[in-house]
mmCIF file of the N, C-alpha and C atoms, coordinates in Angstrom:
data_MODEL
# 
_entry.id   MODEL 
# 
loop_
_atom_site.group_PDB 
_atom_site.id 
_atom_site.type_symbol 
_atom_site.label_atom_id 
_atom_site.label_alt_id 
_atom_site.label_comp_id 
_atom_site.label_asym_id 
_atom_site.label_entity_id 
_atom_site.label_seq_id 
_atom_site.pdbx_PDB_ins_code 
_atom_site.Cartn_x 
_atom_site.Cartn_y 
_atom_site.Cartn_z 
_atom_site.occupancy 
_atom_site.B_iso_or_equiv 
_atom_site.pdbx_formal_charge 
_atom_site.auth_seq_id 
_atom_site.auth_comp_id 
_atom_site.auth_asym_id 
_atom_site.auth_atom_id 
_atom_site.pdbx_PDB_model_num 
ATOM 1   N N  . MET A 1 1  ? -60.370 66.001 38.580 1.00 0.00 ? 1  MET A N  1 
ATOM 2   C CA . MET A 1 1  ? -58.820 66.398 38.910 1.00 0.00 ? 1  MET A CA 1 
ATOM 3   C C  . MET A 1 1  ? -58.454 66.191 40.687 1.00 0.00 ? 1  MET A C  1 
ATOM 4   N N  . ARG A 1 2  ? -57.884 65.868 40.995 1.00 0.00 ? 2  ARG A N  1 
ATOM 5   C CA . ARG A 1 2  ? -57.211 66.129 42.152 1.00 0.00 ? 2  ARG A CA 1 
ATOM 6   C C  . ARG A 1 2  ? -55.840 66.585 42.016 1.00 0.00 ? 2  ARG A C  1 
ATOM 7   N N  . LEU A 1 3  ? -55.217 67.878 43.067 1.00 0.00 ? 3  LEU A N  1 
ATOM 8   C CA . LEU A 1 3  ? -54.455 68.253 43.011 1.00 0.00 ? 3  LEU A CA 1 
ATOM 9   C C  . LEU A 1 3  ? -53.499 67.855 44.763 1.00 0.00 ? 3  LEU A C  1 
ATOM 10  N N  . HIS A 1 4  ? -52.645 67.648 44.635 1.00 0.00 ? 4  HIS A N  1 
ATOM 11  C CA . HIS A 1 4  ? -51.757 67.353 45.508 1.00 0.00 ? 4  HIS A CA 1 
ATOM 12  C C  . HIS A 1 4  ? -50.584 68.200 46.183 1.00 0.00 ? 4  HIS A C  1 
ATOM 13  N N  . PRO A 1 5  ? -50.802 69.175 47.213 1.00 0.00 ? 5  PRO A N  1 
ATOM 14  C CA . PRO A 1 5  ? -50.216 70.023 47.486 1.00 0.00 ? 5  PRO A CA 1 
ATOM 15  C C  . PRO A 1 5  ? -48.690 69.508 47.538 1.00 0.00 ? 5  PRO A C  1 
ATOM 16  N N  . GLY A 1 6  ? -47.575 70.486 47.463 1.00 0.00 ? 6  GLY A N  1 
ATOM 17  C CA . GLY A 1 6  ? -46.355 69.752 47.992 1.00 0.00 ? 6  GLY A CA 1 
ATOM 18  C C  . GLY A 1 6  ? -45.785 68.801 47.312 1.00 0.00 ? 6  GLY A C  1 
ATOM 19  N N  . THR A 1 7  ? -46.096 68.486 45.959 1.00 0.00 ? 7  THR A N  1 
ATOM 20  C CA . THR A 1 7  ? -46.106 67.056 45.391 1.00 0.00 ? 7  THR A CA 1 
ATOM 21  C C  . THR A 1 7  ? -45.670 67.357 43.532 1.00 0.00 ? 7  THR A C  1 
ATOM 22  N N  . GLY A 1 8  ? -46.000 68.381 43.191 1.00 0.00 ? 8  GLY A N  1 
ATOM 23  C CA . GLY A 1 8  ? -45.912 68.836 41.949 1.00 0.00 ? 8  GLY A CA 1 
ATOM 24  C C  . GLY A 1 8  ? -46.716 67.973 40.928 1.00 0.00 ? 8  GLY A C  1 
ATOM 25  N N  . PHE A 1 9  ? -47.644 67.091 41.936 1.00 0.00 ? 9  PHE A N  1 
ATOM 26  C CA . PHE A 1 9  ? -48.505 65.994 41.030 1.00 0.00 ? 9  PHE A CA 1 
ATOM 27  C C  . PHE A 1 9  ? -50.075 66.365 41.240 1.00 0.00 ? 9  PHE A C  1 
ATOM 28  N N  . ALA A 1 10 ? -50.583 66.471 40.147 1.00 0.00 ? 10 ALA A N  1 
ATOM 29  C CA . ALA A 1 10 ? -52.439 66.071 39.941 1.00 0.00 ? 10 ALA A CA 1 
ATOM 30  C C  . ALA A 1 10 ? -52.748 64.828 39.370 1.00 0.00 ? 10 ALA A C  1 
ATOM 31  N N  . SER A 1 11 ? -53.558 64.289 39.980 1.00 0.00 ? 11 SER A N  1 
ATOM 32  C CA . SER A 1 11 ? -54.331 63.126 39.094 1.00 0.00 ? 11 SER A CA 1 
ATOM 33  C C  . SER A 1 11 ? -55.553 63.410 38.435 1.00 0.00 ? 11 SER A C  1 
ATOM 34  N N  . LEU A 1 12 ? -55.338 62.742 37.359 1.00 0.00 ? 12 LEU A N  1 
ATOM 35  C CA . LEU A 1 12 ? -57.262 62.834 36.473 1.00 0.00 ? 12 LEU A CA 1 
ATOM 36  C C  . LEU A 1 12 ? -57.796 61.692 36.839 1.00 0.00 ? 12 LEU A C  1 
ATOM 37  N N  . TRP A 1 13 ? -59.115 61.671 36.925 1.00 0.00 ? 13 TRP A N  1 
ATOM 38  C CA . TRP A 1 13 ? -60.152 60.739 37.103 1.00 0.00 ? 13 TRP A CA 1 
ATOM 39  C C  . TRP A 1 13 ? -61.390 60.840 36.638 1.00 0.00 ? 13 TRP A C  1 
ATOM 40  N N  . GLY A 1 14 ? -61.785 60.092 36.393 1.00 0.00 ? 14 GLY A N  1 
ATOM 41  C CA . GLY A 1 14 ? -63.148 59.751 35.664 1.00 0.00 ? 14 GLY A CA 1 
ATOM 42  C C  . GLY A 1 14 ? -63.431 60.301 33.925 1.00 0.00 ? 14 GLY A C  1 
ATOM 43  N N  . GLY A 1 15 ? -62.134 60.597 33.570 1.00 0.00 ? 15 GLY A N  1 
ATOM 44  C CA . GLY A 1 15 ? -62.264 60.633 32.045 1.00 0.00 ? 15 GLY A CA 1 
ATOM 45  C C  . GLY A 1 15 ? -62.784 59.689 31.149 1.00 0.00 ? 15 GLY A C  1 
ATOM 46  N N  . GLY A 1 16 ? -63.839 59.647 30.383 1.00 0.00 ? 16 GLY A N  1 
ATOM 47  C CA . GLY A 1 16 ? -64.174 59.220 29.334 1.00 0.00 ? 16 GLY A CA 1 
ATOM 48  C C  . GLY A 1 16 ? -65.290 59.512 28.333 1.00 0.00 ? 16 GLY A C  1 
ATOM 49  N N  . THR A 1 17 ? -65.873 59.317 27.096 1.00 0.00 ? 17 THR A N  1 
ATOM 50  C CA . THR A 1 17 ? -66.818 59.049 26.326 1.00 0.00 ? 17 THR A CA 1 
ATOM 51  C C  . THR A 1 17 ? -67.528 58.622 26.063 1.00 0.00 ? 17 THR A C  1 
ATOM 52  N N  . ARG A 1 18 ? -68.716 58.931 25.921 1.00 0.00 ? 18 ARG A N  1 
ATOM 53  C CA . ARG A 1 18 ? -69.977 58.034 25.509 1.00 0.00 ? 18 ARG A CA 1 
ATOM 54  C C  . ARG A 1 18 ? -69.360 57.086 24.132 1.00 0.00 ? 18 ARG A C  1 
ATOM 55  N N  . PRO A 1 19 ? -69.668 56.080 23.762 1.00 0.00 ? 19 PRO A N  1 
ATOM 56  C CA . PRO A 1 19 ? -69.796 55.848 22.168 1.00 0.00 ? 19 PRO A CA 1 
ATOM 57  C C  . PRO A 1 19 ? -69.954 56.327 21.265 1.00 0.00 ? 19 PRO A C  1 
ATOM 58  N N  . GLU A 1 20 ? -71.203 57.034 21.140 1.00 0.00 ? 20 GLU A N  1 
ATOM 59  C CA . GLU A 1 20 ? -71.818 57.848 20.129 1.00 0.00 ? 20 GLU A CA 1 
ATOM 60  C C  . GLU A 1 20 ? -71.196 58.938 20.260 1.00 0.00 ? 20 GLU A C  1 
ATOM 61  N N  . TRP A 1 21 ? -70.150 59.630 20.930 1.00 0.00 ? 21 TRP A N  1 
ATOM 62  C CA . TRP A 1 21 ? -69.541 60.889 20.741 1.00 0.00 ? 21 TRP A CA 1 
ATOM 63  C C  . TRP A 1 21 ? -67.881 60.258 20.775 1.00 0.00 ? 21 TRP A C  1 
ATOM 64  N N  . ARG A 1 22 ? -67.406 59.392 20.735 1.00 0.00 ? 22 ARG A N  1 
ATOM 65  C CA . ARG A 1 22 ? -66.106 58.816 20.517 1.00 0.00 ? 22 ARG A CA 1 
ATOM 66  C C  . ARG A 1 22 ? -65.463 59.560 18.700 1.00 0.00 ? 22 ARG A C  1 
ATOM 67  N N  . ARG A 1 23 ? -64.464 59.819 18.595 1.00 0.00 ? 23 ARG A N  1 
ATOM 68  C CA . ARG A 1 23 ? -63.527 59.868 17.537 1.00 0.00 ? 23 ARG A CA 1 
ATOM 69  C C  . ARG A 1 23 ? -64.019 61.503 17.033 1.00 0.00 ? 23 ARG A C  1 
ATOM 70  N N  . LYS A 1 24 ? -64.417 62.700 18.016 1.00 0.00 ? 24 LYS A N  1 
ATOM 71  C CA . LYS A 1 24 ? -64.311 63.837 17.728 1.00 0.00 ? 24 LYS A CA 1 
ATOM 72  C C  . LYS A 1 24 ? -63.874 64.765 18.773 1.00 0.00 ? 24 LYS A C  1 
ATOM 73  N N  . GLY A 1 25 ? -62.576 63.908 19.245 1.00 0.00 ? 25 GLY A N  1 
ATOM 74  C CA . GLY A 1 25 ? -61.816 64.905 19.958 1.00 0.00 ? 25 GLY A CA 1 
ATOM 75  C C  . GLY A 1 25 ? -62.288 65.237 21.588 1.00 0.00 ? 25 GLY A C  1 
ATOM 76  N N  . LEU A 1 26 ? -63.151 65.016 21.878 1.00 0.00 ? 26 LEU A N  1 
ATOM 77  C CA . LEU A 1 26 ? -63.655 65.626 22.907 1.00 0.00 ? 26 LEU A CA 1 
ATOM 78  C C  . LEU A 1 26 ? -63.005 64.730 24.299 1.00 0.00 ? 26 LEU A C  1 
ATOM 79  N N  . TYR A 1 27 ? -62.529 63.637 24.387 1.00 0.00 ? 27 TYR A N  1 
ATOM 80  C CA . TYR A 1 27 ? -61.648 63.159 25.124 1.00 0.00 ? 27 TYR A CA 1 
ATOM 81  C C  . TYR A 1 27 ? -60.041 64.134 24.865 1.00 0.00 ? 27 TYR A C  1 
ATOM 82  N N  . ARG A 1 28 ? -59.693 63.884 24.337 1.00 0.00 ? 28 ARG A N  1 
ATOM 83  C CA . ARG A 1 28 ? -58.351 64.991 24.177 1.00 0.00 ? 28 ARG A CA 1 
ATOM 84  C C  . ARG A 1 28 ? -58.371 66.282 24.404 1.00 0.00 ? 28 ARG A C  1 
ATOM 85  N N  . ALA A 1 29 ? -59.321 66.842 24.054 1.00 0.00 ? 29 ALA A N  1 
ATOM 86  C CA . ALA A 1 29 ? -59.951 68.287 24.120 1.00 0.00 ? 29 ALA A CA 1 
ATOM 87  C C  . ALA A 1 29 ? -59.928 68.619 26.014 1.00 0.00 ? 29 ALA A C  1 
ATOM 88  N N  . VAL A 1 30 ? -60.569 67.861 26.688 1.00 0.00 ? 30 VAL A N  1 
ATOM 89  C CA . VAL A 1 30 ? -60.820 67.643 28.365 1.00 0.00 ? 30 VAL A CA 1 
ATOM 90  C C  . VAL A 1 30 ? -59.601 67.082 28.835 1.00 0.00 ? 30 VAL A C  1 
ATOM 91  N N  . LEU A 1 31 ? -58.897 66.168 28.202 1.00 0.00 ? 31 LEU A N  1 
ATOM 92  C CA . LEU A 1 31 ? -57.687 66.040 28.878 1.00 0.00 ? 31 LEU A CA 1 
ATOM 93  C C  . LEU A 1 31 ? -56.366 67.169 28.729 1.00 0.00 ? 31 LEU A C  1 
ATOM 94  N N  . MET A 1 32 ? -56.369 67.752 27.945 1.00 0.00 ? 32 MET A N  1 
ATOM 95  C CA . MET A 1 32 ? -55.888 68.967 27.692 1.00 0.00 ? 32 MET A CA 1 
ATOM 96  C C  . MET A 1 32 ? -56.181 69.934 28.470 1.00 0.00 ? 32 MET A C  1 
ATOM 97  N N  . HIS A 1 33 ? -57.645 70.088 28.341 1.00 0.00 ? 33 HIS A N  1 
ATOM 98  C CA . HIS A 1 33 ? -58.118 71.755 29.333 1.00 0.00 ? 33 HIS A CA 1 
ATOM 99  C C  . HIS A 1 33 ? -57.611 71.207 31.400 1.00 0.00 ? 33 HIS A C  1 
ATOM 100 N N  . ARG A 1 34 ? -57.782 69.834 31.599 1.00 0.00 ? 34 ARG A N  1 
ATOM 101 C CA . ARG A 1 34 ? -58.001 69.550 32.438 1.00 0.00 ? 34 ARG A CA 1 
ATOM 102 C C  . ARG A 1 34 ? -55.853 69.747 33.003 1.00 0.00 ? 34 ARG A C  1 
ATOM 103 N N  . ALA A 1 35 ? -55.148 69.198 32.358 1.00 0.00 ? 35 ALA A N  1 
ATOM 104 C CA . ALA A 1 35 ? -53.720 69.450 31.926 1.00 0.00 ? 35 ALA A CA 1 
ATOM 105 C C  . ALA A 1 35 ? -53.248 70.788 31.979 1.00 0.00 ? 35 ALA A C  1 
ATOM 106 N N  . LYS A 1 36 ? -53.994 71.604 31.213 1.00 0.00 ? 36 LYS A N  1 
ATOM 107 C CA . LYS A 1 36 ? -53.897 73.286 31.240 1.00 0.00 ? 36 LYS A CA 1 
ATOM 108 C C  . LYS A 1 36 ? -53.699 73.842 32.514 1.00 0.00 ? 36 LYS A C  1 
ATOM 109 N N  . LEU A 1 37 ? -55.106 73.290 33.091 1.00 0.00 ? 37 LEU A N  1 
ATOM 110 C CA . LEU A 1 37 ? -55.493 73.948 34.594 1.00 0.00 ? 37 LEU A CA 1 
ATOM 111 C C  . LEU A 1 37 ? -54.438 73.520 35.542 1.00 0.00 ? 37 LEU A C  1 
ATOM 112 N N  . ALA A 1 38 ? -53.631 71.938 35.565 1.00 0.00 ? 38 ALA A N  1 
ATOM 113 C CA . ALA A 1 38 ? -53.300 71.746 36.812 1.00 0.00 ? 38 ALA A CA 1 
ATOM 114 C C  . ALA A 1 38 ? -52.014 72.630 36.755 1.00 0.00 ? 38 ALA A C  1 
ATOM 115 N N  . LYS A 1 39 ? -51.041 72.765 35.411 1.00 0.00 ? 39 LYS A N  1 
ATOM 116 C CA . LYS A 1 39 ? -49.948 73.355 34.813 1.00 0.00 ? 39 LYS A CA 1 
ATOM 117 C C  . LYS A 1 39 ? -50.282 74.728 35.314 1.00 0.00 ? 39 LYS A C  1 
ATOM 118 N N  . ALA A 1 40 ? -51.337 75.393 35.384 1.00 0.00 ? 40 ALA A N  1 
ATOM 119 C CA . ALA A 1 40 ? -51.385 76.963 35.567 1.00 0.00 ? 40 ALA A CA 1 
ATOM 120 C C  . ALA A 1 40 ? -51.168 77.010 37.148 1.00 0.00 ? 40 ALA A C  1 
ATOM 121 N N  . ARG A 1 41 ? -51.526 76.194 37.771 1.00 0.00 ? 41 ARG A N  1 
ATOM 122 C CA . ARG A 1 41 ? -52.059 75.978 39.274 1.00 0.00 ? 41 ARG A CA 1 
ATOM 123 C C  . ARG A 1 41 ? -50.697 75.803 39.959 1.00 0.00 ? 41 ARG A C  1 
ATOM 124 N N  . GLY A 1 42 ? -49.316 75.436 39.099 1.00 0.00 ? 42 GLY A N  1 
ATOM 125 C CA . GLY A 1 42 ? -47.974 75.018 39.342 1.00 0.00 ? 42 GLY A CA 1 
ATOM 126 C C  . GLY A 1 42 ? -47.608 73.517 39.647 1.00 0.00 ? 42 GLY A C  1 
ATOM 127 N N  . TYR A 1 43 ? -48.178 72.731 39.034 1.00 0.00 ? 43 TYR A N  1 
ATOM 128 C CA . TYR A 1 43 ? -48.294 71.038 38.658 1.00 0.00 ? 43 TYR A CA 1 
ATOM 129 C C  . TYR A 1 43 ? -47.810 70.857 37.725 1.00 0.00 ? 43 TYR A C  1 
ATOM 130 N N  . ASP A 1 44 ? -46.568 70.013 37.695 1.00 0.00 ? 44 ASP A N  1 
ATOM 131 C CA . ASP A 1 44 ? -45.713 69.856 36.373 1.00 0.00 ? 44 ASP A CA 1 
ATOM 132 C C  . ASP A 1 44 ? -45.436 68.255 36.108 1.00 0.00 ? 44 ASP A C  1 
ATOM 133 N N  . TYR A 1 45 ? -46.485 67.503 36.965 1.00 0.00 ? 45 TYR A N  1 
ATOM 134 C CA . TYR A 1 45 ? -46.486 65.932 36.792 1.00 0.00 ? 45 TYR A CA 1 
ATOM 135 C C  . TYR A 1 45 ? -48.232 65.425 36.376 1.00 0.00 ? 45 TYR A C  1 
ATOM 136 N N  . LEU A 1 46 ? -48.767 64.954 35.848 1.00 0.00 ? 46 LEU A N  1 
ATOM 137 C CA . LEU A 1 46 ? -50.432 64.256 35.767 1.00 0.00 ? 46 LEU A CA 1 
ATOM 138 C C  . LEU A 1 46 ? -50.084 63.089 36.155 1.00 0.00 ? 46 LEU A C  1 
ATOM 139 N N  . ARG A 1 47 ? -50.645 62.597 36.946 1.00 0.00 ? 47 ARG A N  1 
ATOM 140 C CA . ARG A 1 47 ? -51.062 60.679 37.312 1.00 0.00 ? 47 ARG A CA 1 
ATOM 141 C C  . ARG A 1 47 ? -52.073 60.582 36.432 1.00 0.00 ? 47 ARG A C  1 
ATOM 142 N N  . VAL A 1 48 ? -52.228 59.758 35.588 1.00 0.00 ? 48 VAL A N  1 
ATOM 143 C CA . VAL A 1 48 ? -53.594 59.101 34.879 1.00 0.00 ? 48 VAL A CA 1 
ATOM 144 C C  . VAL A 1 48 ? -53.945 57.940 34.989 1.00 0.00 ? 48 VAL A C  1 
ATOM 145 N N  . ASP A 1 49 ? -54.336 57.345 35.790 1.00 0.00 ? 49 ASP A N  1 
ATOM 146 C CA . ASP A 1 49 ? -55.287 56.080 35.769 1.00 0.00 ? 49 ASP A CA 1 
ATOM 147 C C  . ASP A 1 49 ? -56.162 55.437 34.842 1.00 0.00 ? 49 ASP A C  1 
ATOM 148 N N  . ALA A 1 50 ? -55.930 55.113 33.584 1.00 0.00 ? 50 ALA A N  1 
ATOM 149 C CA . ALA A 1 50 ? -56.431 55.170 32.559 1.00 0.00 ? 50 ALA A CA 1 
ATOM 150 C C  . ALA A 1 50 ? -56.475 53.663 32.011 1.00 0.00 ? 50 ALA A C  1 
ATOM 151 N N  . SER A 1 51 ? -57.510 53.455 30.861 1.00 0.00 ? 51 SER A N  1 
ATOM 152 C CA . SER A 1 51 ? -57.595 52.186 30.266 1.00 0.00 ? 51 SER A CA 1 
ATOM 153 C C  . SER A 1 51 ? -56.483 51.866 29.299 1.00 0.00 ? 51 SER A C  1 
ATOM 154 N N  . GLU A 1 52 ? -56.565 50.504 28.700 1.00 0.00 ? 52 GLU A N  1 
ATOM 155 C CA . GLU A 1 52 ? -55.663 50.205 27.514 1.00 0.00 ? 52 GLU A CA 1 
ATOM 156 C C  . GLU A 1 52 ? -56.129 51.465 26.293 1.00 0.00 ? 52 GLU A C  1 
ATOM 157 N N  . ASP A 1 53 ? -57.553 51.379 26.352 1.00 0.00 ? 53 ASP A N  1 
ATOM 158 C CA . ASP A 1 53 ? -58.282 52.469 25.208 1.00 0.00 ? 53 ASP A CA 1 
ATOM 159 C C  . ASP A 1 53 ? -57.924 53.682 25.425 1.00 0.00 ? 53 ASP A C  1 
ATOM 160 N N  . SER A 1 54 ? -57.095 54.084 26.457 1.00 0.00 ? 54 SER A N  1 
ATOM 161 C CA . SER A 1 54 ? -57.120 55.443 26.047 1.00 0.00 ? 54 SER A CA 1 
ATOM 162 C C  . SER A 1 54 ? -55.744 55.810 26.238 1.00 0.00 ? 54 SER A C  1 
ATOM 163 N N  . ARG A 1 55 ? -54.645 55.154 26.263 1.00 0.00 ? 55 ARG A N  1 
ATOM 164 C CA . ARG A 1 55 ? -52.962 54.652 26.381 1.00 0.00 ? 55 ARG A CA 1 
ATOM 165 C C  . ARG A 1 55 ? -52.928 55.467 24.764 1.00 0.00 ? 55 ARG A C  1 
ATOM 166 N N  . PRO A 1 56 ? -53.030 55.396 23.704 1.00 0.00 ? 56 PRO A N  1 
ATOM 167 C CA . PRO A 1 56 ? -52.821 55.781 22.321 1.00 0.00 ? 56 PRO A CA 1 
ATOM 168 C C  . PRO A 1 56 ? -53.231 57.475 22.330 1.00 0.00 ? 56 PRO A C  1 
ATOM 169 N N  . ILE A 1 57 ? -54.444 57.738 22.846 1.00 0.00 ? 57 ILE A N  1 
ATOM 170 C CA . ILE A 1 57 ? -54.289 59.369 23.394 1.00 0.00 ? 57 ILE A CA 1 
ATOM 171 C C  . ILE A 1 57 ? -54.105 60.053 23.866 1.00 0.00 ? 57 ILE A C  1 
ATOM 172 N N  . LEU A 1 58 ? -53.375 59.630 25.202 1.00 0.00 ? 58 LEU A N  1 
ATOM 173 C CA . LEU A 1 58 ? -52.438 60.109 26.043 1.00 0.00 ? 58 LEU A CA 1 
ATOM 174 C C  . LEU A 1 58 ? -50.937 60.020 25.640 1.00 0.00 ? 58 LEU A C  1 
ATOM 175 N N  . GLN A 1 59 ? -50.559 59.328 24.982 1.00 0.00 ? 59 GLN A N  1 
ATOM 176 C CA . GLN A 1 59 ? -49.470 59.521 24.509 1.00 0.00 ? 59 GLN A CA 1 
ATOM 177 C C  . GLN A 1 59 ? -49.394 60.074 23.627 1.00 0.00 ? 59 GLN A C  1 
ATOM 178 N N  . LYS A 1 60 ? -50.417 60.828 22.797 1.00 0.00 ? 60 LYS A N  1 
ATOM 179 C CA . LYS A 1 60 ? -50.230 61.539 21.104 1.00 0.00 ? 60 LYS A CA 1 
ATOM 180 C C  . LYS A 1 60 ? -50.476 62.856 22.092 1.00 0.00 ? 60 LYS A C  1 
ATOM 181 N N  . CYS A 1 61 ? -50.836 62.982 23.344 1.00 0.00 ? 61 CYS A N  1 
ATOM 182 C CA . CYS A 1 61 ? -50.809 64.275 23.982 1.00 0.00 ? 61 CYS A CA 1 
ATOM 183 C C  . CYS A 1 61 ? -49.783 64.367 24.570 1.00 0.00 ? 61 CYS A C  1 
ATOM 184 N N  . GLY A 1 62 ? -48.641 63.541 24.943 1.00 0.00 ? 62 GLY A N  1 
ATOM 185 C CA . GLY A 1 62 ? -47.198 63.732 25.372 1.00 0.00 ? 62 GLY A CA 1 
ATOM 186 C C  . GLY A 1 62 ? -46.936 63.075 26.650 1.00 0.00 ? 62 GLY A C  1 
ATOM 187 N N  . LEU A 1 63 ? -48.087 62.279 26.897 1.00 0.00 ? 63 LEU A N  1 
ATOM 188 C CA . LEU A 1 63 ? -47.822 61.761 28.220 1.00 0.00 ? 63 LEU A CA 1 
ATOM 189 C C  . LEU A 1 63 ? -47.095 60.245 27.948 1.00 0.00 ? 63 LEU A C  1 
ATOM 190 N N  . PHE A 1 64 ? -46.855 59.933 29.014 1.00 0.00 ? 64 PHE A N  1 
ATOM 191 C CA . PHE A 1 64 ? -46.228 58.031 28.635 1.00 0.00 ? 64 PHE A CA 1 
ATOM 192 C C  . PHE A 1 64 ? -45.921 57.492 30.034 1.00 0.00 ? 64 PHE A C  1 
ATOM 193 N N  . ALA A 1 65 ? -46.119 56.147 29.795 1.00 0.00 ? 65 ALA A N  1 
ATOM 194 C CA . ALA A 1 65 ? -46.306 55.295 30.618 1.00 0.00 ? 65 ALA A CA 1 
ATOM 195 C C  . ALA A 1 65 ? -45.162 55.030 31.778 1.00 0.00 ? 65 ALA A C  1 
ATOM 196 N N  . VAL A 1 66 ? -45.037 54.922 33.022 1.00 0.00 ? 66 VAL A N  1 
ATOM 197 C CA . VAL A 1 66 ? -43.998 54.815 33.985 1.00 0.00 ? 66 VAL A CA 1 
ATOM 198 C C  . VAL A 1 66 ? -44.190 54.123 34.693 1.00 0.00 ? 66 VAL A C  1 
ATOM 199 N N  . ALA A 1 67 ? -45.750 53.311 34.911 1.00 0.00 ? 67 ALA A N  1 
ATOM 200 C CA . ALA A 1 67 ? -45.993 52.155 35.811 1.00 0.00 ? 67 ALA A CA 1 
ATOM 201 C C  . ALA A 1 67 ? -47.137 51.887 35.131 1.00 0.00 ? 67 ALA A C  1 
ATOM 202 N N  . THR A 1 68 ? -47.232 50.168 35.751 1.00 0.00 ? 68 THR A N  1 
ATOM 203 C CA . THR A 1 68 ? -49.131 49.875 35.275 1.00 0.00 ? 68 THR A CA 1 
ATOM 204 C C  . THR A 1 68 ? -49.556 49.779 36.936 1.00 0.00 ? 68 THR A C  1 
ATOM 205 N N  . THR A 1 69 ? -50.748 49.653 36.827 1.00 0.00 ? 69 THR A N  1 
ATOM 206 C CA . THR A 1 69 ? -51.433 48.654 38.194 1.00 0.00 ? 69 THR A CA 1 
ATOM 207 C C  . THR A 1 69 ? -52.107 47.379 37.821 1.00 0.00 ? 69 THR A C  1 
ATOM 208 N N  . THR A 1 70 ? -52.838 46.582 38.990 1.00 0.00 ? 70 THR A N  1 
ATOM 209 C CA . THR A 1 70 ? -52.986 45.410 38.581 1.00 0.00 ? 70 THR A CA 1 
ATOM 210 C C  . THR A 1 70 ? -54.171 45.415 39.553 1.00 0.00 ? 70 THR A C  1 
ATOM 211 N N  . PRO A 1 71 ? -55.750 45.519 39.075 1.00 0.00 ? 71 PRO A N  1 
ATOM 212 C CA . PRO A 1 71 ? -56.668 45.989 39.989 1.00 0.00 ? 71 PRO A CA 1 
ATOM 213 C C  . PRO A 1 71 ? -57.235 44.281 40.588 1.00 0.00 ? 71 PRO A C  1 
ATOM 214 N N  . TYR A 1 72 ? -57.112 44.393 42.091 1.00 0.00 ? 72 TYR A N  1 
ATOM 215 C CA . TYR A 1 72 ? -57.664 42.804 42.750 1.00 0.00 ? 72 TYR A CA 1 
ATOM 216 C C  . TYR A 1 72 ? -58.873 43.297 43.586 1.00 0.00 ? 72 TYR A C  1 
ATOM 217 N N  . VAL A 1 73 ? -59.414 42.115 43.891 1.00 0.00 ? 73 VAL A N  1 
ATOM 218 C CA . VAL A 1 73 ? -60.790 42.367 44.798 1.00 0.00 ? 73 VAL A CA 1 
ATOM 219 C C  . VAL A 1 73 ? -60.748 41.423 45.696 1.00 0.00 ? 73 VAL A C  1 
ATOM 220 N N  . PHE A 1 74 ? -60.861 42.095 46.655 1.00 0.00 ? 74 PHE A N  1 
ATOM 221 C CA . PHE A 1 74 ? -60.427 41.293 48.288 1.00 0.00 ? 74 PHE A CA 1 
ATOM 222 C C  . PHE A 1 74 ? -62.013 40.796 48.403 1.00 0.00 ? 74 PHE A C  1 
ATOM 223 N N  . LYS A 1 75 ? -62.003 39.624 48.957 1.00 0.00 ? 75 LYS A N  1 
ATOM 224 C CA . LYS A 1 75 ? -62.957 38.753 49.151 1.00 0.00 ? 75 LYS A CA 1 
ATOM 225 C C  . LYS A 1 75 ? -62.790 37.859 50.699 1.00 0.00 ? 75 LYS A C  1 
ATOM 226 N N  . PRO A 1 76 ? -62.873 39.060 51.804 1.00 0.00 ? 76 PRO A N  1 
ATOM 227 C CA . PRO A 1 76 ? -62.506 37.875 53.234 1.00 0.00 ? 76 PRO A CA 1 
ATOM 228 C C  . PRO A 1 76 ? -63.066 36.684 53.548 1.00 0.00 ? 76 PRO A C  1 
ATOM 229 N N  . SER A 1 77 ? -61.951 35.484 53.671 1.00 0.00 ? 77 SER A N  1 
ATOM 230 C CA . SER A 1 77 ? -62.561 34.557 54.327 1.00 0.00 ? 77 SER A CA 1 
ATOM 231 C C  . SER A 1 77 ? -63.749 34.164 55.175 1.00 0.00 ? 77 SER A C  1 
# 
């Protein structure tokens, strides 16, 4: 988690669950823990760069998409 002082935003990065541990609520538990830490430090907004697989979990936790990103690979000529 990264905190962005003066903005009200915290960013969540690097969340994921190994396949053999999925469907046990671990990703959700870690997500909620990190969100509570951010809130306790005065951050009201979360930025999450997540895969489509995470979208249903994030939505069930009360987050919603406001934008999308498109990754590119720069190959100088």
